[in-house]
N, C-alpha and C positions, 0 to 999 in steps of 0.2 A: 814577254815584255815585263821588264822590271817595274816595280812601283817605286817611283821617285817623288820627291817633293814637287817637282815640276809637273809630273803627270797628275798628281792629286790636285794641284792648283788648276790645271786644265779641266779636270772633271768638275771642280767647283764652279768655274766660269761657265762651262758648257751647261750645267744644270741651271744656273741662273739665267742664261740667255734663252734656253729652251722654255723655261717656266714663264719668263717675261713674255715671250712670243705667244704662248698659249693664253696668258692672262690678258694681253692687249687684244688678241683676236676674239676673245670671248667677252670683251668689255668689262672685265672684272677689276676689282680693287684689292689691295692687300687685306683690307677688312673682310671682303667677301671670302678670300682664301682662309683667313683665320676662322671665320664662322663655319666654313664648309669642311675644314680639316681638324680644327681644334689645336692647330699650331699657333702659338702666340704671334701677333702682328710684328713685333720687333724681331722675332726669330725668322719669320717669313721674309722680312726685309733684308736681313743678313744673308739668307740663302739666295735671294734674288740677286744680290750684289756679288755673289760668289765668295763671300768672306768667311763662311763657317762650314765646318764639317756637318754632314747630315746623317742622322741615324737611318737605318734601314726601315724602321717603322714610319719615320717622317717621309721618306722617299715613297713608300707605298701609299701613305695617306694622300700625298700630292698626286700620284699616278691615279689613284681611285677617284679623286676629286675631278681631275681633268679627263677621266675616262680614257687613259692611255696605259701602255705597259710601262713599268718602272724603268726598264732599260732604255725606252724611247726618250726619257728625260735626260739620259746621259749620252745620247748619240751625238757624235760630232758630224755635222752635215758637210762641212768643208774642212778637209784635213789640213788645208793650208793656213788655218787660223793661227 
């Protein structure tokens, strides 16, 4: 599979959707995530919106915070999205 601008955009959106799902199901706020990960609130918001590239260390911080594997945050549940 080639890495294209579209596939990167899909990963951004998928990360955002999956992280929002975890956040909502745990009753968390962006501020909670900031305090728990050390990632600034504005940066968290942009990640949740699928608008920014994420570093591997930020991805791991989010995964650790939500107690999931980093790759789980990037999984596309419905390939028809």
